[in-house]
C-alpha positions as a Markdown table, in Angstrom:
| # | Residue | x | y | z |
|---|---|---|---|---|
| 1 | Met | 0.1 | 0.0 | 0.0 |
| 2 | Ser | 1.5 | 3.3 | -0.9 |
| 3 | Thr | 1.0 | 6.5 | 1.0 |
| 4 | Ser | -0.4 | 9.7 | -0.7 |
| 5 | Ser | 1.7 | 12.8 | -1.0 |
| 6 | Ser | -0.4 | 14.5 | 1.7 |
| 7 | Asp | 0.5 | 11.7 | 4.0 |
| 8 | Asp | 4.0 | 12.1 | 3.2 |
| 9 | Ala | 3.7 | 15.8 | 3.8 |
| 10 | Ala | 2.2 | 15.3 | 7.2 |
| 11 | Val | 4.9 | 12.9 | 8.1 |
| 12 | Gln | 7.6 | 15.5 | 7.0 |
| 13 | Ala | 5.8 | 18.2 | 9.0 |
| 14 | Leu | 5.6 | 16.0 | 12.1 |
| 15 | Asp | 9.3 | 15.0 | 11.8 |
| 16 | Arg | 10.3 | 18.8 | 11.5 |
| 17 | Val | 8.1 | 19.8 | 14.5 |
| 18 | Met | 9.3 | 16.9 | 16.6 |
| 19 | Arg | 13.0 | 17.7 | 16.0 |
| 20 | Glu | 12.3 | 21.3 | 16.7 |
| 21 | Ile | 10.5 | 20.3 | 20.1 |
| 22 | Glu | 13.5 | 18.1 | 21.0 |
| 23 | Arg | 16.1 | 20.8 | 20.2 |
| 24 | His | 14.0 | 23.3 | 22.3 |
| 25 | Val | 14.0 | 21.0 | 25.3 |
| 26 | Ala | 17.6 | 20.1 | 24.8 |
| 27 | Ser | 18.6 | 23.8 | 25.1 |
| 28 | Ala | 17.5 | 23.5 | 28.7 |
| 29 | Gly | 19.9 | 20.7 | 29.4 |
| 30 | Trp | 19.3 | 17.3 | 30.9 |
| 31 | Asp | 17.3 | 16.1 | 33.9 |
| 32 | Gly | 14.2 | 18.1 | 33.0 |
| 33 | Pro | 10.6 | 17.4 | 33.7 |
| 34 | Val | 8.1 | 15.8 | 31.4 |
| 35 | Arg | 6.9 | 18.5 | 28.9 |
| 36 | Val | 3.7 | 18.3 | 26.9 |
| 37 | Phe | 2.9 | 20.2 | 23.6 |
| 38 | Ala | -0.1 | 20.7 | 21.5 |
| 39 | Leu | 0.5 | 20.5 | 17.8 |
| 40 | Val | -1.5 | 23.0 | 15.5 |
| 41 | Arg | -1.5 | 23.3 | 11.7 |
| 42 | Thr | -0.1 | 26.7 | 11.5 |
| 43 | Ala | -2.3 | 27.9 | 8.6 |
| 44 | Ala | -5.3 | 26.8 | 10.3 |
| 45 | Ala | -4.4 | 28.5 | 13.6 |
| 46 | Leu | -3.6 | 31.8 | 11.6 |
| 47 | Glu | -7.0 | 31.5 | 9.9 |
| 48 | Ala | -8.7 | 31.1 | 13.3 |
| 49 | Glu | -6.8 | 33.7 | 15.1 |
| 50 | Pro | -5.1 | 36.2 | 12.7 |
| 51 | Glu | -3.4 | 38.0 | 15.6 |
| 52 | Leu | -1.0 | 35.0 | 16.0 |
| 53 | Ala | 0.8 | 36.5 | 12.9 |
| 54 | Gly | 2.5 | 39.0 | 15.2 |
| 55 | Gln | 3.7 | 36.4 | 17.5 |
| 56 | Leu | 5.3 | 34.0 | 15.0 |
| 57 | Pro | 8.7 | 34.4 | 13.4 |
| 58 | Pro | 8.7 | 35.6 | 9.8 |
| 59 | Glu | 10.1 | 32.1 | 8.6 |
| 60 | Thr | 7.2 | 30.3 | 10.2 |
| 61 | Met | 4.8 | 32.6 | 8.3 |
| 62 | Val | 6.5 | 31.8 | 5.1 |
| 63 | Ala | 6.5 | 28.1 | 5.8 |
| 64 | Ala | 2.8 | 28.1 | 6.7 |
| 65 | Arg | 1.9 | 29.8 | 3.5 |
| 66 | Leu | 3.9 | 27.2 | 1.4 |
| 67 | Asp | 2.9 | 24.1 | 3.3 |
| 68 | Pro | -0.6 | 23.6 | 4.6 |
| 69 | Glu | 0.7 | 20.6 | 6.8 |
| 70 | His | 3.2 | 23.0 | 8.7 |
| 71 | Leu | 2.9 | 22.4 | 12.4 |
| 72 | Thr | 3.5 | 24.8 | 15.3 |
| 73 | Ala | 4.0 | 23.4 | 18.7 |
| 74 | Val | 2.5 | 25.1 | 21.7 |
| 75 | Glu | 3.9 | 24.0 | 25.2 |
| 76 | Gln | 1.4 | 23.4 | 27.8 |
| 77 | Glu | 2.1 | 24.8 | 31.2 |
| 78 | Gly | 0.2 | 24.1 | 34.4 |
| 79 | Leu | -0.1 | 20.4 | 33.7 |
| 80 | Pro | -2.3 | 18.4 | 36.2 |
| 81 | Ala | -0.5 | 16.7 | 39.0 |
| 82 | Ala | 0.1 | 13.0 | 38.1 |
| 83 | Glu | 2.0 | 10.1 | 39.8 |
| 84 | Asp | 3.5 | 9.0 | 36.6 |
| 85 | Leu | 3.6 | 9.6 | 32.7 |
| 86 | Glu | 0.7 | 7.1 | 32.2 |
| 87 | Gln | -1.5 | 8.9 | 34.6 |
| 88 | Leu | -0.6 | 12.4 | 33.1 |
| 89 | Leu | -1.4 | 11.1 | 29.5 |
| 90 | Gly | -4.5 | 9.4 | 30.6 |
| 91 | Gly | -5.9 | 12.7 | 32.0 |
| 92 | Leu | -5.1 | 14.7 | 28.9 |
| 93 | Ala | -7.8 | 15.6 | 26.3 |
| 94 | Trp | -7.5 | 18.0 | 23.4 |
| 95 | Pro | -10.2 | 20.3 | 21.6 |
| 96 | Asp | -10.8 | 19.7 | 18.0 |
| 97 | Thr | -8.6 | 22.7 | 17.2 |
| 98 | Val | -5.5 | 20.7 | 18.2 |
| 99 | His | -4.2 | 18.6 | 15.3 |
| 100 | Gly | -1.8 | 16.6 | 17.3 |
| 101 | Ala | 0.2 | 16.2 | 20.6 |
| 102 | Ala | 3.7 | 15.6 | 21.7 |
| 103 | Val | 5.4 | 14.7 | 25.0 |
| 104 | Val | 9.1 | 14.8 | 25.9 |
| 105 | Val | 10.4 | 12.5 | 28.6 |
| 106 | Glu | 13.8 | 11.4 | 29.8 |
| 107 | Arg | 14.4 | 7.8 | 30.7 |
| 108 | Val | 17.3 | 5.4 | 31.8 |
| 109 | Val | 17.8 | 2.5 | 29.5 |
| 110 | Leu | 19.7 | -0.7 | 30.3 |
| 111 | Pro | 20.3 | -3.8 | 28.5 |
| 112 | Ser | 17.7 | -6.5 | 29.3 |
| 113 | Ser | 20.3 | -8.7 | 30.9 |
| 114 | Ala | 20.5 | -6.0 | 33.7 |
| 115 | Glu | 16.9 | -6.7 | 34.8 |
| 116 | Arg | 18.1 | -10.1 | 36.3 |
| 117 | Asp | 20.0 | -8.3 | 39.1 |
| 118 | Met | 17.7 | -5.4 | 39.8 |
| 119 | Pro | 16.5 | -5.3 | 43.4 |
| 120 | Ala | 12.8 | -5.7 | 44.2 |
| 121 | Asp | 12.8 | -2.8 | 46.6 |
| 122 | Pro | 11.9 | 0.5 | 44.6 |
| 123 | Gln | 14.5 | 2.7 | 46.3 |
| 124 | Gln | 17.3 | 0.1 | 45.8 |
| 125 | Ala | 16.2 | -0.4 | 42.2 |
| 126 | Val | 16.6 | 3.4 | 41.6 |
| 127 | Gln | 20.1 | 3.3 | 43.0 |
| 128 | Tyr | 20.9 | 0.2 | 40.9 |
| 129 | Leu | 19.6 | 2.0 | 37.7 |
| 130 | Met | 21.6 | 5.2 | 38.4 |
| 131 | Ser | 24.8 | 3.5 | 39.1 |
| 132 | His | 24.8 | 0.7 | 36.5 |
| 133 | Pro | 27.8 | 0.9 | 34.3 |
| 134 | Glu | 25.8 | 0.1 | 31.1 |
| 135 | Arg | 23.1 | 2.8 | 31.8 |
| 136 | Gln | 22.1 | 5.1 | 28.9 |
| 137 | Asp | 20.2 | 8.3 | 29.5 |
| 138 | Val | 17.8 | 9.1 | 26.6 |
| 139 | Arg | 15.4 | 11.9 | 25.9 |
| 140 | Leu | 12.4 | 10.8 | 23.9 |
| 141 | Ala | 10.1 | 13.3 | 22.0 |
| 142 | Ala | 7.0 | 11.4 | 20.8 |
| 143 | Gly | 4.2 | 12.9 | 18.8 |
| 144 | Ala | 1.1 | 11.9 | 16.9 |
| 145 | Leu | -1.4 | 13.6 | 14.8 |
| 146 | Arg | -5.2 | 13.0 | 15.0 |
| 147 | Asp | -5.1 | 11.8 | 11.3 |
| 148 | Gly | -2.6 | 9.0 | 12.0 |
| 149 | Pro | 1.0 | 9.8 | 11.6 |
| 150 | Arg | 3.3 | 9.2 | 14.6 |
| 151 | Trp | 6.9 | 10.1 | 15.1 |
| 152 | Cys | 9.5 | 9.9 | 17.8 |
| 153 | Val | 12.9 | 11.6 | 18.1 |
| 154 | Leu | 15.7 | 10.1 | 20.5 |
| 155 | Arg | 18.7 | 11.7 | 21.9 |
| 156 | Thr | 21.2 | 10.0 | 24.1 |
| 157 | Arg | 23.2 | 11.9 | 26.7 |
| 158 | Ala | 26.3 | 10.0 | 25.6 |
| 159 | Asn | 25.8 | 11.4 | 22.0 |
| 160 | Asp | 24.3 | 14.9 | 22.9 |
| 161 | Asp | 24.6 | 16.4 | 19.5 |
| 162 | Asp | 21.8 | 17.6 | 17.1 |
| 163 | Ala | 23.4 | 15.6 | 14.4 |
| 164 | Ala | 23.2 | 12.5 | 16.4 |
| 165 | Val | 19.5 | 12.4 | 17.0 |
| 166 | Ala | 17.6 | 9.3 | 15.8 |
| 167 | Ala | 14.1 | 9.7 | 14.4 |
| 168 | Gly | 11.4 | 7.4 | 13.1 |
| 169 | Pro | 7.8 | 6.3 | 13.5 |
| 170 | Asp | 8.5 | 3.0 | 15.4 |
| 171 | Leu | 11.3 | 4.0 | 17.9 |
| 172 | Val | 9.1 | 3.8 | 20.9 |
| 173 | Pro | 5.7 | 2.7 | 19.8 |
| 174 | Gly | 4.2 | 2.3 | 23.2 |
| 175 | Leu | 4.8 | 6.0 | 23.8 |
| 176 | Thr | 3.5 | 7.3 | 20.5 |
| 177 | Asp | 0.3 | 5.0 | 21.0 |
| 178 | Ala | -0.1 | 6.6 | 24.5 |
| 179 | Val | 0.3 | 10.2 | 23.0 |
| 180 | Ala | -2.2 | 9.3 | 20.1 |
| 181 | Ala | -4.6 | 8.0 | 22.7 |
| 182 | Thr | -4.9 | 11.6 | 24.1 |
| 183 | Leu | -6.4 | 12.8 | 20.9 |
| 184 | Leu | -9.3 | 10.3 | 20.9 |
């Protein structure tokens, strides 16, 4: 099954905005909180609220005129209190004017063999994770659009460089699925 050019354009727009979001979060350094973004098609947002034109950079205005799929990310502040990421995402709902959503989280990744020696006690498990020699810190920016496309961007602390960021639709499918579920 081939994808249409509008599907390709939507994926390209999602890739661009997800990389932009991750670079924005990366500029604040590591060890940051979970951050959530609404994604809106720039042209539609400008049509609904023309005064936004004065708030957007000129290059964004040009991009929105040239590409109807162009997306703008709007960071959400004052997120509801949640015990974990699943609870936070489970409590989010978006109005129809929001075309997509994104979340940025940091995680510790270990090889599966490390699970064998992980302590059962939660406090000891955290200490074990933080001191494990094969630990990798990663930042994940996962996004989804209402009409289907999903995208994830991944940066490791060990290779903390814009040129070393991985991206694709299937990097962390559980996370992109959870973000997509907030749009239902």
